[in-house]
N, C-alpha and C positions, 0 to 999 in steps of 0.2 A: 391710496392717499396716505401721505406721511402723517406722523403724530403731530408735527408742527402745523400742518395744514388743517388737521381736524380741530386743533386747539383754536386756530385763527377763525374758524367758521362757526364755533360754538357761540350762540347768542347769549346775552346776559338775560337771565331769567327774572322776570318781574313777578313776584308772588301775588298775583291778582286776587286770589281767594282771601289772603290775609289783609291786603290793602282795602278790598271792598268790605270785608267784615269789620275792620277797624273804623272805616268811614261810616258805616251804618250804625255802629255803636255810638259814636260821637254825635251823629245826627239824631238818633233816637233819644239820647239823654238830653240833648238840647230841646227837642220838641216836647219831651215828657215834662221837663222842668217848666217850660212855658205853659203847657196845657194843664198839668196837674202838679203844681209845686210841692204839695205835701207828699204825694205818692212818689215823686222823683227821689226824695231823700230817704225813702223807706229802705230797710235792710234787705227786703226781697229784691227790690230793683237793683240795689248795689251788687248783690250776689249774682244776679243774672248777668249784669254787665261784666263783672269780673270773669265769670266762667265763659262768657261768649268771647271775650278777648283772648283768653287762654286757648279756647278751641280754635280760634282763627290762627293762632301761632303754630298749631300743629301742622299746617300746610307748608311751612317754610322750608322743610327739607324734601318736599316732593320733587321728583325729577323723572318725568316721563321718558327722558332720553338717557337714563342711567346706563343702559347697556352700551351706548355709544361713548359716553364720557369716561367710562372706565379705561378706555385705551388712550385717552389724552394724557399728556405728561404733566397735567396740573394736579396738585393735591386736592383732596376732597374739600378741605377748608377753603382753598382758593376758589373752587367751583361754587361753594355755598356762600361765600362772603357777600356778594352783591345782594342776593335775595334776603339774606339774614339782615343786612344793614337796612334795606328798604322796608322790609316787613316790621322789624323792631322799631324803626323810626315811625312808621304808621301807627303801630300800637301805642307808642309813647305819646304821640300827638293826640290820639283818641283819648288816652287816659288824662292828659292835661285838660282836654275839654270836659271830661267827666268831673275832674277836681274843681274846675271853674263853676260847674253847676252845683257842686256840693260845698261851696265856699262858706256856707253858714255853719258847717260842722266844725268841731274843735280841731285844731292843728294836729293834736296827738292822734285823733281818729283818722284824719286824712293820711298821716304818715303810716299808720298801721294798715290801712286799706291799700296803700301803695306797695308796701312790703308783700302783702298777700298776693296782689295781682302779679308782681314780678316773679314770685316763687311759682305761682300757677303757670305762668308762661314758660318758665324754665322746665317745669315738670312735663308740660305738653311737648316741648322741644326734645327733651330727653327720651320720652316714650316714642316719638316719631323717629328719632335717630337710631334707637335700638331696633325698631322694626325695619328701618332702611338698611341697617347693617345685616339684617337677615334676608336681604335681597327682595324687600318690598319697595318698589320704586315710588309708590305714592301712598304712604301710610297716613296721610292727613285725614282722609275720609273716615278711617276707623278711629283714630285717636280723637278727632273732633267730636265724635259721638260719645266716646267713653268719658272724656273729661267732664262734661256737664253732668252726666249720669253719676259718675263717681263723686263729684262735688256735692250734688244734691243728696246722694246716699250718705255721705259723711256728715252732712248737716243734720239729716234726719236721725242717724244713729247717735250723734252727739246729743241731740235733744232727748232721745229716749233714754240713753244711759246717763244723762246728767252731766255731760262735760262739753265744753265749747271748743270746737276744732279751729275756730278763728282767733284772732288776736283781740281778746276782750278784757274787761276789768280795768283797774286803775293801778298806778304805781308799780309795785314789784311784780304783781301778777301779769300786768300787761308787758312788762319788760321780759319776763320769762317766756311768755307766749311768743313774743317777737323773736327772741333768741332761737326758739325751737323752729320757727318758720325760716329764719336765716340759715340754720343748719340744714334744713330740708332743701333750701335753694342751693347751697354749696354742694350737697350730695347730687342733686339733679344736674348741676353744672359739670361735676366730675363725670357723671354717667354720659352726658352729652359729648364731652371731649373724648372719653374712651370709645364711645360708639361711632365717633366720626374719624377714627384713625384710618389711614389708607390700607387697603387690603394688599397683601403681597401679590405681585404680578407673576 
């Protein structure tokens, strides 16, 4: 079978794990807001939602057919474009639902939470891409477990050591925290791009 024929027969991968996870998060947040409005806006609920969305993003680079697709004349980015677009769109829609349920919070807080979840998603993607580059066809299962554990561990460590790993405070302090998160996101994006380069044939 020629490379062109292989390319033509490769199906578009729908990242069902990510889509399902995002849908469940949005549904859970809506139900939680309806059932327990006060609990829905708690910081614990928000952190769980953020980490769950990030964990669901870890599956976006999974490719059970990686051994087959390496012989196709498409670049790795071309192969990943569709699942990335679909998965990130699902995560974005889920986060919009979350924000709608948190609309009573100040706009500045909603902006900070959005920055955090975007960076967490990029970190999960970068970790999965690095594992994929090391010939792990489905890194999502591992990264999806590590992301929540690392997030909870960072929050606990911050509480014990007396510093906030999230974007907190007001004014200058909040701006500085947001800048640190944005830098982390840029680094994660750079790692994602680097780890997604095509291997020499």
